[in-house]
C-alpha positions as CSV (number, residue, x, y, z in Angstrom):
1,M,96.7,144.8,118.6
2,A,99.4,142.0,118.2
3,K,98.2,138.6,117.0
4,Y,100.3,135.5,117.4
5,I,99.6,132.0,115.9
6,I,101.1,128.9,117.6
7,D,101.1,125.6,115.7
8,A,100.7,122.8,118.3
9,Q,101.4,119.9,115.9
10,G,103.9,117.5,117.5
11,K,104.6,119.7,120.5
12,K,104.1,118.9,124.2
13,L,101.0,120.3,126.0
14,G,103.0,122.2,128.7
15,R,105.3,123.8,126.2
16,V,102.5,125.2,124.0
17,A,100.5,126.3,127.1
18,S,103.4,128.2,128.7
19,E,104.3,129.9,125.5
20,A,100.6,131.0,125.0
21,A,100.3,132.2,128.6
22,H,103.5,134.2,128.2
23,L,102.2,135.9,125.1
24,L,98.7,136.4,126.5
25,R,100.1,138.1,129.5
26,G,102.0,140.6,127.3
27,K,105.4,139.8,128.8
28,G,107.1,139.9,125.4
29,S,106.2,143.5,124.7
30,A,108.4,146.5,125.7
31,G,105.5,148.2,127.4
32,F,104.6,145.4,129.8
33,T,102.7,146.5,132.9
34,P,101.3,143.8,135.2
35,N,98.1,145.7,136.1
36,E,96.9,146.5,132.5
37,L,95.1,144.3,130.0
38,P,97.6,143.6,127.2
39,E,96.5,144.0,123.6
40,T,97.6,140.6,122.3
41,M,95.6,137.9,120.7
42,V,96.8,134.3,120.6
43,E,95.5,131.6,118.2
44,I,96.5,128.0,118.6
45,I,96.0,125.7,115.6
46,N,96.2,121.9,115.4
47,A,95.3,121.3,119.0
48,A,94.2,117.7,118.3
49,K,97.7,116.9,117.1
50,L,99.5,117.6,120.4
51,S,102.1,115.1,121.5
52,V,100.9,113.3,124.6
53,T,102.6,110.3,126.2
54,V,100.5,107.3,127.3
55,K,101.8,107.4,130.9
56,K,100.7,111.0,131.4
57,D,97.4,110.3,129.7
58,E,96.5,107.8,132.3
59,G,98.4,109.3,135.3
60,T,97.2,112.9,135.2
61,E,93.9,113.5,137.0
62,Y,91.6,116.5,136.6
63,T,89.3,117.2,139.6
64,R,86.1,119.2,140.0
65,Y,83.6,119.7,142.8
66,T,79.8,119.9,142.2
67,G,79.1,121.7,145.4
68,Y,77.1,118.8,146.9
69,P,78.2,116.3,149.6
70,G,80.1,113.5,147.8
71,G,80.3,115.6,144.6
72,F,84.1,115.5,144.3
73,K,84.7,114.1,140.8
74,T,88.0,113.0,139.2
75,Q,88.9,112.1,135.6
76,T,92.0,111.0,133.9
77,R,93.4,113.1,131.0
78,K,92.3,110.4,128.6
79,E,88.7,110.5,129.9
80,F,88.7,114.3,129.9
81,T,89.8,114.6,126.3
82,K,87.3,112.0,125.2
83,K,84.5,113.9,126.8
84,R,85.5,117.6,126.3
85,G,88.3,117.5,123.6
86,H,91.7,118.9,123.2
87,V,90.5,122.4,122.9
88,E,89.1,122.5,126.4
89,L,92.2,120.7,127.8
90,L,94.5,123.3,126.3
91,R,92.3,126.2,127.4
92,R,92.2,124.9,131.0
93,T,95.9,124.3,131.1
94,I,96.6,127.9,130.0
95,L,94.1,129.2,132.4
96,G,96.0,127.5,135.2
97,M,99.2,129.3,134.2
98,L,97.7,132.8,134.3
99,P,97.8,134.8,137.5
100,K,94.7,134.4,139.7
101,N,93.5,138.0,139.7
102,R,90.7,140.2,138.2
103,L,92.4,140.3,134.8
104,R,92.4,136.6,134.4
105,P,88.9,136.2,132.8
106,R,89.6,139.1,130.5
107,I,93.0,137.8,129.4
108,I,91.6,134.3,128.5
109,R,89.1,135.8,126.1
110,H,92.0,136.8,123.9
111,L,92.7,133.1,123.3
112,T,91.3,131.0,120.5
113,V,92.0,127.3,120.0
114,K,91.3,125.3,116.9
115,N,91.6,121.7,116.0
């Protein structure tokens, strides 16, 4: 099983997330098959030291729906990181970059994010 470590210090959120999604998917290996679970582990360190601009911090919105009438909630990225932290922000960004299929929940288990 291949293990990759990505240092997120000073890097942009999207760049780190796309690199991690690429490695988690197994696209860098010679034996890549899209219908099999790859044997790669990705660990991201220094997640709290990501480079984030103020404009995107206030402009980007994250939405969720509670399932009840009037339960559509929105948060800015600043509010989201204050409440849930950089670890959950990075995990959710990578999850959005993975294919929406049955392998997705199994692939995301191979990701660990540390502050």
